[in-house]
ROTI-666876 format. One line per field, with one value per residue: residue number from 0; residue in three letters; x, y, z of N, C-alpha, C in turn. Coordinates in nm, 3 decimals, m for minus. Each point is the difference from the previous one (the first is absolute). Example, Ala and Ser with C-alpha at 12.3 -4.5 7.8 and 13.67 -1.06 7.14 Angstrom:
num = [0|1]
residuo = [ALA|SER]
n_X = [1.319|m0.035]
n_Y = [m0.569|0.105]
n_Z = [0.780|m0.072]
ca_X = [m0.089|0.082]
ca_Y = [0.119|0.119]
ca_Z = [0.000|0.006]
c_X = [0.090|m0.077]
c_Y = [0.120|0.109]
c_Z = [0.000|0.073]
END
This chain:
num = [0|1|2|3|4|5|6|7|8|9|10|11|12|13|14|15|16|17|18|19|20|21|22|23|24|25|26|27|28|29|30|31|32|33|34|35|36|37|38|39|40|41|42|43|44|45|46|47|48|49|50|51|52|53|54|55|56|57|58|59|60|61|62|63|64|65|66|67|68|69|70|71|72|73|74|75|76|77|78|79|80|81|82|83|84|85|86|87|88|89|90|91|92|93]
residuo = [MET|LEU|ARG|TYR|TYR|ILE|ILE|SER|ASN|THR|GLY|GLU|LYS|ASP|PHE|VAL|THR|TYR|GLU|GLU|ASN|GLN|THR|SER|LEU|VAL|SER|GLY|TYR|PRO|ALA|ASP|VAL|TRP|ILE|THR|GLU|ASN|THR|GLU|TRP|ALA|GLN|ARG|VAL|GLY|ALA|VAL|GLU|THR|THR|LYS|GLU|ASP|ALA|GLN|THR|ARG|LEU|ASN|GLU|TYR|VAL|ASP|TYR|LEU|ARG|SER|ILE|TYR|VAL|ALA|PRO|THR|PRO|GLU|ASN|ALA|GLU|SER|ASN|PRO|LEU|GLU|ASP|GLU|TYR|PRO|GLN|TYR|ILE|VAL|LEU|PRO]
n_X = [m0.462|m0.068|0.121|0.000|0.078|0.093|0.039|0.101|m0.042|0.100|m0.078|0.050|0.076|0.053|m0.062|m0.058|0.042|0.031|0.095|0.029|m0.009|0.072|0.074|m0.010|m0.099|0.092|m0.102|0.047|m0.021|m0.066|0.080|0.079|m0.123|0.024|m0.052|0.010|0.007|0.093|m0.004|0.051|m0.077|m0.106|0.038|0.019|m0.107|m0.038|m0.103|m0.073|m0.041|m0.116|m0.102|m0.102|m0.054|0.117|0.014|m0.129|0.017|0.115|m0.060|m0.104|0.090|0.062|m0.114|m0.029|0.127|m0.008|m0.115|0.074|0.085|m0.111|0.036|m0.122|0.011|0.079|m0.034|m0.014|m0.052|m0.046|0.104|m0.041|m0.115|0.038|m0.130|0.048|m0.083|0.065|m0.124|0.079|0.000|m0.094|0.083|m0.080|0.073|0.053]
n_Y = [1.189|m0.058|m0.037|m0.128|m0.013|m0.091|0.027|m0.066|0.060|0.065|0.093|0.022|0.096|m0.033|m0.098|0.089|0.088|0.101|0.025|m0.130|0.001|0.110|m0.063|m0.117|m0.008|m0.057|m0.085|m0.041|m0.126|m0.078|m0.102|0.103|0.045|0.067|0.119|0.041|0.128|m0.011|m0.006|0.122|0.012|m0.051|0.076|0.103|m0.043|m0.009|0.081|m0.107|0.054|0.013|m0.081|0.083|m0.082|m0.009|0.132|0.013|m0.091|0.058|0.115|m0.047|m0.059|0.116|0.067|m0.082|0.016|0.132|m0.012|m0.075|0.096|0.069|0.045|m0.030|0.124|m0.054|m0.002|m0.127|0.044|0.090|m0.047|m0.120|0.063|m0.055|m0.013|m0.008|0.103|0.016|m0.030|m0.068|0.120|m0.023|0.029|0.099|m0.041|0.121]
n_Z = [m1.509|0.096|0.040|m0.020|0.107|m0.025|0.124|0.050|0.109|m0.055|0.053|m0.120|0.043|m0.117|0.065|0.079|m0.088|0.076|m0.087|m0.003|0.130|m0.013|m0.091|0.057|0.083|0.075|m0.015|0.117|m0.034|0.085|0.012|0.031|0.024|m0.113|0.029|m0.126|m0.031|0.094|m0.131|0.019|0.109|m0.062|m0.100|0.082|0.065|m0.127|0.028|0.020|m0.114|0.062|m0.012|0.005|m0.087|m0.062|0.009|m0.031|m0.094|m0.031|0.011|m0.068|m0.079|0.009|m0.014|m0.100|m0.036|0.018|m0.063|m0.082|0.030|m0.019|0.117|0.032|0.041|0.088|0.125|m0.040|m0.113|0.080|0.067|m0.034|0.003|m0.116|0.005|0.120|0.006|m0.112|m0.029|m0.083|m0.052|m0.091|m0.095|m0.036|m0.102|m0.005]
ca_X = [m0.058|0.071|0.059|0.021|0.133|0.045|0.142|0.027|0.067|0.138|0.034|0.102|m0.048|m0.050|m0.093|m0.092|0.053|m0.097|m0.031|m0.084|m0.132|m0.065|m0.039|m0.126|0.004|0.037|m0.064|0.034|m0.100|0.055|0.025|0.089|m0.079|0.022|m0.085|0.047|0.002|0.140|0.068|0.145|0.036|m0.011|0.113|0.124|0.014|m0.017|m0.132|m0.065|m0.139|m0.100|m0.134|m0.068|m0.058|0.107|0.045|m0.104|0.007|0.119|m0.030|m0.100|0.065|0.081|m0.094|m0.045|0.108|0.001|m0.118|0.021|0.089|m0.054|m0.039|m0.077|0.072|m0.051|0.099|0.115|0.086|0.000|0.134|0.061|m0.086|0.071|m0.086|m0.058|m0.143|m0.069|m0.028|0.040|m0.110|0.028|0.021|m0.039|0.092|m0.068]
ca_Y = [m0.132|m0.083|m0.126|m0.095|m0.060|m0.094|0.009|0.002|0.120|m0.034|0.058|0.103|0.136|0.062|m0.087|0.102|0.128|0.107|0.063|m0.092|m0.005|0.128|m0.002|m0.073|m0.085|m0.141|m0.064|m0.140|m0.084|m0.131|m0.096|0.064|0.071|0.145|0.071|0.136|0.046|0.036|m0.108|0.016|m0.068|m0.144|m0.040|0.014|m0.105|m0.131|m0.057|m0.071|0.044|m0.105|0.054|0.024|m0.127|m0.084|0.061|m0.025|m0.143|m0.020|0.059|m0.085|m0.124|0.031|0.012|m0.137|m0.064|0.056|m0.052|m0.141|m0.013|0.083|m0.067|0.094|0.028|m0.044|0.041|m0.090|0.020|0.141|0.050|m0.072|0.007|0.080|0.104|0.071|m0.027|0.051|m0.101|0.058|0.049|0.016|0.136|0.015|0.094|0.105]
ca_Z = [0.016|0.098|m0.045|0.110|m0.010|0.102|0.036|0.143|0.048|0.035|0.129|m0.018|0.019|m0.123|m0.072|m0.050|0.046|0.025|m0.128|m0.077|0.062|m0.027|m0.141|0.006|0.118|m0.013|0.115|0.021|0.063|0.033|m0.109|m0.099|m0.101|m0.001|m0.095|m0.029|m0.139|m0.022|m0.071|0.016|0.125|m0.023|m0.084|0.077|0.101|m0.063|0.031|m0.110|m0.012|m0.001|m0.012|0.126|0.042|0.054|0.125|0.099|0.031|0.083|0.130|0.064|0.041|0.118|0.112|0.028|0.075|0.135|0.069|0.029|0.116|0.108|0.123|0.081|0.124|0.130|0.100|m0.003|m0.117|m0.036|m0.032|m0.112|m0.118|m0.100|m0.058|0.113|0.013|m0.118|m0.103|m0.130|m0.083|m0.142|m0.048|m0.140|m0.066|m0.077]
c_X = [0.084|0.050|0.035|0.131|0.022|0.149|0.012|0.072|0.139|0.039|0.106|m0.065|m0.063|m0.094|m0.111|0.050|m0.115|m0.045|m0.092|m0.143|m0.076|m0.048|m0.134|0.014|0.036|m0.052|0.035|m0.110|0.067|0.018|0.079|m0.074|0.023|m0.088|0.054|m0.025|0.144|0.076|0.152|0.047|0.001|0.117|0.130|0.018|m0.019|m0.131|m0.061|m0.146|m0.092|m0.137|m0.059|m0.056|0.105|0.050|m0.101|0.000|0.117|m0.025|m0.102|0.061|0.086|m0.090|m0.054|0.104|0.002|m0.118|0.020|0.091|m0.048|m0.039|m0.074|0.072|m0.073|0.101|0.127|0.095|0.017|0.139|0.060|m0.081|0.064|m0.084|m0.070|m0.149|m0.079|m0.017|0.033|m0.119|0.044|0.012|m0.042|0.090|m0.078|0.011]
c_Y = [m0.080|m0.128|m0.082|m0.073|m0.099|0.019|0.001|0.129|m0.040|0.049|0.108|0.138|0.059|m0.090|0.085|0.132|0.099|0.063|m0.088|m0.004|0.131|0.007|m0.071|m0.105|m0.144|m0.068|m0.147|m0.072|m0.131|m0.085|0.061|0.065|0.149|0.062|0.141|0.033|0.025|m0.117|0.011|m0.068|m0.151|m0.052|0.002|m0.116|m0.140|m0.068|m0.063|0.042|m0.121|0.065|0.024|m0.131|m0.092|0.054|m0.028|m0.147|m0.028|0.050|m0.086|m0.131|0.022|0.012|m0.138|m0.076|0.051|m0.052|m0.146|m0.020|0.081|m0.086|0.104|0.023|m0.052|0.048|m0.085|0.029|0.147|0.051|m0.067|0.008|0.091|0.113|0.082|m0.029|0.051|m0.111|0.062|0.034|0.010|0.148|0.003|0.107|0.105|m0.027]
c_Z = [0.099|m0.065|0.123|m0.023|0.113|0.018|0.152|0.036|0.047|0.139|m0.009|0.002|m0.126|m0.079|m0.062|0.056|0.023|m0.132|m0.084|0.056|m0.021|m0.145|m0.015|0.109|m0.036|0.126|0.007|0.076|0.040|m0.127|m0.114|m0.115|0.017|m0.108|m0.017|m0.146|m0.043|m0.065|0.010|0.127|m0.024|m0.082|0.080|0.098|m0.056|0.034|m0.125|m0.004|m0.009|m0.019|0.139|0.054|0.061|0.133|0.111|0.043|0.093|0.143|0.076|0.048|0.124|0.124|0.037|0.083|0.144|0.081|0.039|0.122|0.119|0.119|0.083|0.133|0.122|0.103|m0.006|m0.117|m0.040|m0.040|m0.121|m0.129|m0.104|m0.061|0.107|0.005|m0.120|m0.104|m0.135|m0.088|m0.145|m0.034|m0.147|m0.062|m0.079|m0.150]
END
């Protein structure tokens, strides 16, 4: 059964190990949302379990924020546009 977690990626080499990912896939999403069946990984890194609904809400709020700062690309701002030319899309969690 998939479980939903909230934790910031530490950027450290062993945040998700190869072995852990082979045991059961650990998938990261924007807004610090992680999905996995691997409860040992979640326990090791101190991830906080949440509901699918809460994780989806968090992800949607993040996309809403990105959309609020989106600037349509023009020749004048093409180099400074933080989101380049991709309008932020919603992601539906599995």
